[in-house]
C-alpha positions in Angstrom: 0.0 0.0 0.0 1.2 3.5 -0.9 1.3 5.8 2.2 0.4 9.4 2.2 3.3 11.6 2.8 3.2 14.5 5.2 3.5 17.5 2.8 0.9 17.1 0.2 -1.0 19.7 -1.9 -4.2 20.9 -0.2 -7.1 19.9 -2.3 -9.4 22.2 -0.4 -7.4 25.1 -1.9 -8.4 23.8 -5.5 -11.0 25.9 -7.2 -14.1 23.9 -8.6 -12.6 24.3 -12.1 -9.1 23.0 -11.0 -10.8 20.1 -9.2 -12.8 19.2 -12.2 -9.6 19.3 -14.4 -8.0 17.0 -11.8 -10.9 14.6 -11.9 -11.0 14.6 -15.7 -7.3 13.7 -15.6 -7.9 11.1 -13.0 -10.7 9.4 -15.0 -8.4 9.3 -18.1 -5.7 7.6 -15.8 -8.3 5.1 -14.6 -9.3 4.3 -18.1 -5.8 3.1 -18.9 -6.0 0.8 -15.8 -9.5 -0.6 -16.0 -11.1 -2.8 -18.7 -13.5 -1.3 -21.1 -16.7 -3.2 -21.7 -17.7 -2.9 -25.4 -21.3 -3.4 -26.6 -22.5 -5.0 -29.9 -22.0 -1.6 -31.7 -18.4 -1.6 -30.7 -19.0 1.3 -28.2 -17.6 1.2 -24.8 -20.6 1.1 -22.3 -18.6 1.2 -19.1 -15.3 0.4 -17.5 -14.7 -2.5 -15.1 -12.2 -3.5 -12.5 -13.3 -7.1 -13.1 -14.1 -7.8 -9.4 -17.4 -8.7 -7.9 -18.0 -5.9 -5.5 -20.3 -8.0 -3.4 -17.8 -10.9 -3.0 -14.3 -9.4 -3.6 -11.2 -11.6 -3.3 -9.5 -11.4 0.2 -6.4 -9.3 -0.8 -8.1 -7.1 -3.4 -7.3 -3.3 -3.0 -10.2 -1.4 -4.8 -8.3 1.9 -4.4 -4.7 0.9 -5.5 -4.8 3.2 -8.7 -6.0 6.3 -6.8 -3.0 5.8 -4.4 -0.6 5.6 -7.5 -2.2 8.7 -9.2 -2.0 10.8 -6.0 1.5 9.8 -5.2 2.6 11.0 -8.6 0.7 14.2 -8.1 1.7 14.8 -4.5 -1.9 14.6 -3.3 -3.5 13.0 -0.3 -5.5 10.1 -1.8 -8.0 10.0 1.1 -8.6 13.7 0.5 -9.2 13.2 -3.3 -11.5 10.3 -2.5 -13.5 12.4 -0.1 -13.7 15.4 -2.5 -14.9 13.0 -5.3 -17.6 11.6 -2.9 -18.7 15.2 -1.9 -18.8 16.3 -5.6 -20.7 13.3 -6.8 -22.8 12.5 -3.8 -22.0 8.7 -3.9 -19.8 6.6 -1.8 -16.8 5.3 -3.7 -16.0 1.7 -2.9 -14.1 1.0 -6.1 -12.3 3.0 -8.7 -14.6 1.7 -11.5 -17.3 3.9 -9.7 -15.3 7.0 -10.4 -15.2 6.4 -14.1 -18.8 5.0 -14.5 -20.8 7.0 -11.8 -19.1 10.3 -11.6 -20.2 12.6 -14.5 -18.0 15.7 -15.1 -20.2 18.8 -14.5 -19.6 21.9 -16.6 -18.5 24.9 -14.7 
């Protein structure tokens, strides 16, 4: 597990526009890590982590990519997760929720 360092960028100081830009970038990053599910028209319907959320494997880490992304960006991953939950109004139990259930709002 990647630990949060002591001196991270403060997400609360990000404007709504800066946060949305970060969220857009994070969703793009996740799309390189998750598996696209393509329909019969060859269009991506959604992205999957491939794990049954109701019965995950014992050692599955549903937030490993958020930790990697935040380590590269010098962000606190708990804070980013909390801000995404506040922004979207949903609880994030897996990264595929961030791609599939968090629409980007226009500012």
